[in-house]
C-alpha positions in Angstrom: 0.0 0.0 0.0 1.3 3.4 -0.9 2.0 5.9 1.9 -0.7 8.3 0.7 -3.3 5.5 0.6 -2.2 4.3 4.0 -2.7 7.7 5.6 -6.1 8.1 3.9 -7.2 4.7 5.1 -6.0 5.4 8.7 -7.8 8.8 8.7 -11.0 7.2 7.5 -10.7 4.5 10.1 -10.4 7.2 12.8 -13.4 9.1 11.5 -15.5 5.9 11.5 -14.3 5.0 15.0 -15.2 8.4 16.5 -18.6 8.6 14.6 -19.7 5.0 15.1 -22.6 6.0 17.4 -23.7 9.6 17.1 -25.7 10.8 20.0 -29.0 12.6 19.3 -30.8 15.3 21.3 -33.3 12.7 22.3 -30.7 10.6 23.9 -29.4 13.5 26.0 -33.0 14.4 27.0 -33.5 10.8 28.0 -30.5 10.9 30.3 -31.7 14.2 31.8 -35.2 12.8 32.4 -33.7 9.8 34.1 -31.5 11.9 36.3 -34.4 14.1 37.4 -36.5 11.1 38.2 -33.5 9.6 40.2 -32.5 12.7 42.1 -33.8 12.5 45.8 -33.5 16.3 46.4 -35.6 17.1 43.4 -38.2 14.5 44.6 -38.2 16.2 48.0 -38.8 19.6 46.4 -41.7 18.2 44.4 -43.4 17.1 47.6 -42.6 20.4 49.2 -44.3 22.2 46.3 -47.4 20.0 46.7 -47.5 20.6 50.5 -47.1 24.4 50.0 -49.9 24.5 47.4 -52.1 22.5 49.8 -51.2 24.9 52.7 -52.2 27.8 50.5 -55.6 26.2 49.8 -56.1 25.5 53.5 -55.1 29.1 54.3 -57.8 30.4 52.0 -60.5 28.6 53.9 -61.3 31.9 55.6 -62.2 33.3 52.2 -64.4 30.4 51.1 -68.2 30.0 51.9 -69.0 28.2 55.1 -72.3 26.5 56.0 -73.4 26.2 59.7 -76.4 24.2 60.9 -77.6 24.6 64.5 -80.6 23.5 66.5 -81.6 25.8 69.3 -84.4 25.3 71.9 -85.5 28.4 74.0 -87.8 29.0 76.9 -88.3 32.7 77.9 -90.7 34.8 79.9 -90.8 38.2 78.2 -90.6 41.5 80.0 -92.8 44.1 78.4 -91.6 47.5 77.6 -94.7 49.5 78.1 -93.7 52.3 75.8 -93.8 50.0 72.9 -97.6 49.4 73.4 -98.3 52.9 72.2 -97.4 51.7 68.7 -100.7 49.8 68.6 -104.3 50.9 68.6 -105.8 51.6 72.0 -108.2 48.6 71.7 -105.3 46.2 71.1 -103.0 47.3 73.9 -104.7 45.3 76.7 -104.8 42.1 74.7 -101.1 42.4 73.7 -100.0 43.2 77.2 -102.0 40.2 78.6 -100.6 37.9 75.9 -96.9 38.7 76.5 -97.1 38.8 80.3 -99.2 35.7 81.0 -97.8 33.3 78.5 -94.5 31.5 78.6 -93.0 31.4 75.2 -91.2 28.1 74.4 -89.9 27.0 71.0 -87.2 25.4 68.9 -85.2 27.1 66.2 -83.3 25.5 63.3 -80.5 27.9 62.1 -78.9 27.9 58.7 -75.9 30.2 58.4 -73.9 30.8 55.2 -70.8 33.0 55.2 -69.7 34.5 51.9 -66.4 36.2 52.4 -64.6 38.3 49.8 -61.2 39.9 49.6 -62.3 43.1 51.3 -65.9 42.3 52.5 -67.4 39.6 54.5 -71.2 38.9 54.2 -73.2 36.4 56.2 -76.8 35.2 55.8 -78.8 33.5 58.6 -82.1 31.7 57.9 -84.1 30.4 60.9 -87.4 28.7 61.4 -89.0 27.7 64.7 -92.2 26.8 66.5 -93.7 27.9 69.8 -95.3 25.2 72.0 -98.2 27.4 72.9 -99.3 27.9 69.3 -100.3 25.7 66.5 -98.6 27.6 63.7 -94.9 28.1 63.0 -93.1 31.3 63.6 -92.3 33.5 60.7 -88.8 32.6 59.3 -86.1 34.8 60.7 -83.4 36.1 58.3 -80.2 38.0 59.3 -77.9 39.6 56.9 -74.5 41.0 58.1 -71.9 42.9 56.1 -68.5 43.8 57.4 -66.7 46.3 55.1 -63.3 47.9 55.7 -63.7 51.6 54.7 -60.2 53.0 55.2 -56.8 52.2 56.6 -55.2 48.8 57.1 -58.3 46.6 57.4 -58.4 45.9 53.7 -54.7 44.9 53.6 -55.2 42.7 56.6 -57.9 40.8 54.7 -56.0 40.7 51.3 -52.3 40.3 52.0 -52.3 36.8 53.8 -53.7 35.2 50.6 -51.1 37.0 48.5 -48.4 35.7 50.8 -49.6 32.2 50.4 -49.6 32.5 46.6 -46.0 33.8 46.8 -45.0 30.8 49.0 -46.4 28.5 46.4 -44.6 30.2 43.5 -41.4 30.1 45.5 -41.7 26.4 46.1 -42.3 26.0 42.3 -39.2 28.0 41.6 -37.2 25.9 44.0 -38.3 22.8 42.2 -37.5 24.3 38.8 -34.1 25.5 40.1 -33.1 22.0 41.2 -34.4 20.5 38.0 -32.3 23.0 36.0 -29.2 22.2 38.1 -29.7 18.4 37.6 -30.1 18.9 33.8 -26.9 21.1 33.7 -25.0 18.5 35.7 -26.0 15.7 33.4 -25.1 17.6 30.3 -21.7 18.6 31.8 -20.9 15.1 32.9 -22.1 13.9 29.5 -19.6 16.0 27.7 -16.9 15.1 30.2 -17.6 11.5 29.3 -17.5 12.4 25.6 -14.1 14.1 26.1 -12.7 11.1 27.9 -14.0 8.8 25.2 -12.5 11.1 22.5 -9.1 10.9 24.2 -9.4 7.2 24.3 -10.2 7.0 20.6 -7.4 9.3 19.7 -5.0 7.3 21.8 -6.1 4.2 20.0 -5.5 5.8 16.7 -2.1 7.1 17.8 -1.1 3.7 19.1 -2.2 2.1 15.8 -0.1 4.6 13.9 2.9 3.9 16.1 2.5 0.1 15.7 2.2 0.5 11.9 5.3 2.6 11.8 7.2 0.1 13.9 6.4 -2.7 11.5 7.6 -0.6 8.6 10.7 0.4 10.5 11.5 -3.2 11.3 11.1 -4.1 7.6 13.4 -1.2 6.5 16.0 -2.0 9.1 16.0 -5.6 7.9 16.4 -4.2 4.4 19.3 -2.1 5.5 17.6 1.3 4.7 17.7 2.4 8.4 20.0 1.5 11.2 17.6 0.7 14.1 14.0 0.9 15.2 14.5 2.0 18.9 12.5 5.2 18.5 9.6 3.4 17.0 9.6 0.8 19.8 9.6 3.6 22.4 6.7 5.3 20.7 4.7 2.1 20.9 5.4 1.7 24.6 4.4 5.3 25.3 1.2 4.8 23.3 0.2 1.8 25.2 0.7 3.6 28.5 -1.3 6.6 27.3 -4.1 4.3 26.2 -4.3 2.6 29.6 -4.6 5.9 31.4 -7.2 7.2 28.9 -9.3 4.1 29.4 -9.2 4.4 33.2 -10.3 8.1 32.9 -13.1 7.1 30.5 -14.3 4.4 32.9 -14.4 7.0 35.8 -16.3 9.5 33.7 -18.9 6.9 32.6 -19.3 5.7 36.2 -20.0 9.3 37.3 -22.6 9.7 34.5 -24.3 6.4 35.4 -24.4 7.3 39.1 -26.0 10.7 38.3 -28.7 9.2 35.9 -29.4 6.1 37.9 -29.0 4.0 34.7 -27.0 0.8 34.9 -25.2 1.2 31.6 -24.5 4.6 30.0 -22.0 4.5 27.2 -22.3 7.5 24.8 -19.8 7.4 21.9 -20.0 10.6 20.0 -18.4 12.4 17.2 -17.6 16.1 17.7 -20.9 18.1 17.4 -20.8 21.1 15.1 -20.5 24.3 17.2 -24.0 25.9 17.4 -24.4 29.4 16.1 -24.1 32.0 18.9 -27.5 33.6 19.8 -28.1 37.3 20.0 -26.9 38.8 23.2 -30.0 40.8 23.8 -32.3 37.8 23.1 -30.3 35.6 25.4 -30.3 38.3 28.1 -34.1 38.8 27.8 -34.6 35.0 28.3 -32.3 35.2 31.4 -34.2 38.1 32.9 -37.5 36.3 32.4 -36.6 32.7 33.4 -33.4 32.6 35.4 -34.1 30.5 38.6 -31.8 32.5 40.8 -33.3 35.8 39.7 -36.8 34.6 40.1 -36.0 33.3 43.6 -34.5 36.6 44.6 -37.6 38.5 43.3 -40.1 36.2 45.0 -38.1 36.4 48.3 -38.2 40.2 48.0 -41.9 40.2 47.3 -42.6 37.8 50.3 -40.6 40.0 52.6 -42.5 43.0 51.2 -45.8 41.4 52.0 -44.7 40.6 55.6 -43.7 44.2 56.0 -46.9 45.4 54.5 -48.8 43.3 57.0 -46.9 44.9 59.8 -47.6 48.4 58.4 -51.3 47.5 58.0 -51.5 46.3 61.7 -50.0 49.6 62.8 -52.2 51.9 60.6 -55.5 53.4 61.8 -58.5 51.7 60.3 -62.2 52.3 59.9 -64.7 49.5 59.5 -68.4 49.4 58.9 -70.5 46.6 60.4 -74.2 46.4 59.2 -76.6 43.8 60.6 -80.2 43.5 59.3 -82.5 41.1 61.1 -86.0 40.4 59.7 -88.6 37.9 60.8 -89.9 35.8 63.7 -86.7 35.7 65.7 -87.2 39.3 66.8 -87.6 40.2 70.5 -90.8 38.9 72.1 -92.6 42.2 72.2 -91.9 43.1 68.6 -92.9 39.5 67.6 -96.2 39.8 69.5 -96.9 43.2 68.0 -96.0 41.9 64.5 -98.4 38.9 64.8 -101.3 41.1 65.9 -100.8 43.8 63.3 -99.6 41.6 60.4 -96.3 43.6 60.2 -92.9 42.1 59.8 -90.5 42.6 62.7 -87.2 44.0 61.5 -84.0 45.5 63.0 -81.2 47.2 61.2 -78.0 48.0 63.1 -75.0 49.9 61.7 -71.8 50.3 63.5 -68.6 52.3 62.7 -65.5 51.1 64.4 -62.3 53.2 64.4 -59.0 51.7 65.7 -55.7 53.5 66.0 -52.5 53.4 68.1 -51.9 56.4 70.3 -48.1 56.2 69.6 -47.4 56.7 65.9 -43.7 56.1 66.1 -44.1 52.3 65.7 -45.9 52.8 62.4 -43.2 55.2 61.1 -40.5 52.8 62.1 -42.2 49.9 60.4 -42.5 52.0 57.2 -38.9 52.9 57.3 -37.8 49.3 57.8 -40.0 48.2 54.8 -38.5 50.9 52.6 -34.9 49.8 53.6 -35.7 46.2 53.0 -37.0 47.0 49.5 -33.9 49.0 48.7 -31.7 46.1 49.9 -33.6 43.7 47.6 -33.2 46.0 44.6 -29.5 46.3 45.3 -29.1 42.5 45.6 -31.0 42.1 42.3 -28.8 44.6 40.5 -25.7 42.8 41.7 -27.1 39.4 40.6 -28.0 40.8 37.2 -24.4 42.1 36.7 -23.0 38.7 37.6 -25.5 36.9 35.3 -24.7 39.4 32.4 -21.0 38.5 32.7 -21.8 34.8 32.6 -24.1 35.3 29.5 -21.4 37.3 27.7 -18.8 34.6 28.5 -20.9 31.8 27.2 -21.7 33.7 24.0 -18.1 34.6 23.5 -17.2 31.0 23.8 -19.7 30.0 21.2 -18.5 32.8 18.9 -14.9 31.7 19.3 -15.7 28.0 18.7 -17.7 28.9 15.5 -14.7 30.9 14.2 -12.1 28.2 15.2 -13.9 25.2 13.8 -13.1 25.7 10.0 -9.6 26.8 10.8 -8.8 23.7 12.8 -10.4 21.5 10.1 -8.0 23.0 7.5 -5.1 22.5 10.0 -6.0 18.9 10.5 -6.1 18.2 6.7 -2.7 20.0 6.2 -1.2 18.0 9.1 -2.4 14.7 7.5 -0.7 15.7 4.2 2.5 16.6 6.0 2.5 13.1 7.7 2.0 11.5 4.3 5.0 13.4 2.9 7.1 12.5 5.9 6.2 8.8 5.5 7.3 9.0 1.9 10.7 10.5 2.9 11.0 7.8 5.6 10.5 5.1 3.0 13.1 6.7 0.9 15.6 6.7 3.7 15.7 10.5 4.0 13.7 11.0 7.2 14.1 9.2 10.5 11.6 7.5 12.8 11.7 10.6 15.0 10.6 12.8 12.2 7.6 10.5 11.4 6.6 10.1 15.0 6.7 13.9 15.4 4.3 14.3 12.5 2.0 11.6 14.0 2.0 13.5 17.3 1.1 16.7 15.4 -1.8 15.0 13.7 -3.2 13.6 17.0 -2.9 17.1 18.5 -4.8 18.6 15.6 -7.6 16.1 15.9 -7.8 16.7 19.7 -8.0 20.5 19.2 -11.0 19.9 16.9 -12.6 17.9 19.8 -11.7 20.6 22.3 -13.4 23.3 20.3 -16.6 21.2 19.9 -16.7 20.3 23.6 -16.1 23.8 24.7 -19.0 25.0 22.5 -21.2 22.3 23.9 -20.3 23.3 27.5 -21.0 26.9 26.7 -24.4 25.9 25.4 -25.0 24.0 28.6 -24.1 27.1 30.7 -26.4 29.3 28.6 -29.2 26.8 29.0 -28.7 26.8 32.7 -28.8 30.6 32.9 -32.1 30.6 31.0 -33.6 27.9 33.3 -33.9 25.3 30.6 -34.7 21.9 32.0 
């Protein structure tokens, strides 16, 4: 076989060896899904999210309708307020007075109560029906409607903010889960490419050793033919190649074991060819995705919002507040005199009561201190977010710069690898002619191995930069 054909055949063998099982995106996604299902911390955060969501639902029970059923039995002897008799005709006064003073009113009442709370208003409706033992007909149903309305001050915030705090707690638990899932995905992809790098080194060491062994056989033949004096350099190159291959295989086994432990799969053995460097994304588009979806940034904002809600509750408790409480009671459960008058006159007993309640602290310094603390906490949160954004911006720029550099280096290194292969073919021809030595040929073989490894390094660096960018944008 001619030297040129031998070099071409060796190069093709190397390409086939490296590309014998190209990994697809689906395979990497499968490994990520397996690792996320296997990770105990992520599983714990999933259960925490469910528990927090359930706590939020339980915390809203004060804002959900409630039904109360009660059975009440009463025995009363009414006291008559004589002034109320003047509301009747003169001919009815004596009969009413005699009825309410000589009879003992006994009865039973079934109460149905429904509470319909809202974010700023609470309304309740009571429906009652009963029967007096001294009469053959039932009492008129009693209905009570009560509305509690915060008019001014902190009462509305006290009713609204606890629910908002529960929602923030649920969102924070979801972000914690997403952050862990993103970290697991990034770890799998990083270990994946580490394993690929280790396997690439092993493949290159195998190719280098095969080149050294082939050269040794040719050197032995030429020494026997008297073209060269000895083959010591070729034998030393084979020994070094065997040692390098043993160390590369050990590192490959370690990398694959780490990947298997992370994914929980018994046998993980990706064998990949160098992926083409992806085109670098727009800096502004990548930064917009980071601002919208970065887990660390979302966590910081939710923590700040939750602390702001806690401070707002403290401020609301310290603020003056004005509340309106209106109760309307209509029907047979009115006081005994009104009930007797209503039954004689055919009117409906009714009572409407409105109450304004004003609450304030006499010492206003506590409220001012609480407001100052809330403003300082918000300023601290804004400063922390600005610092985190600067750090994230540097990471985004570094990842995009790495992708840009890889895209620019890839074609240059491909040309360098082709030129190095041609130089090795020329050096082999000179060796066959007795002009070059084994040292010259082995040096060219080493240059070819290094050129191939630089191609791998660029591809893996680009893949790692893509992994970093995906983690910054919260990709799972």
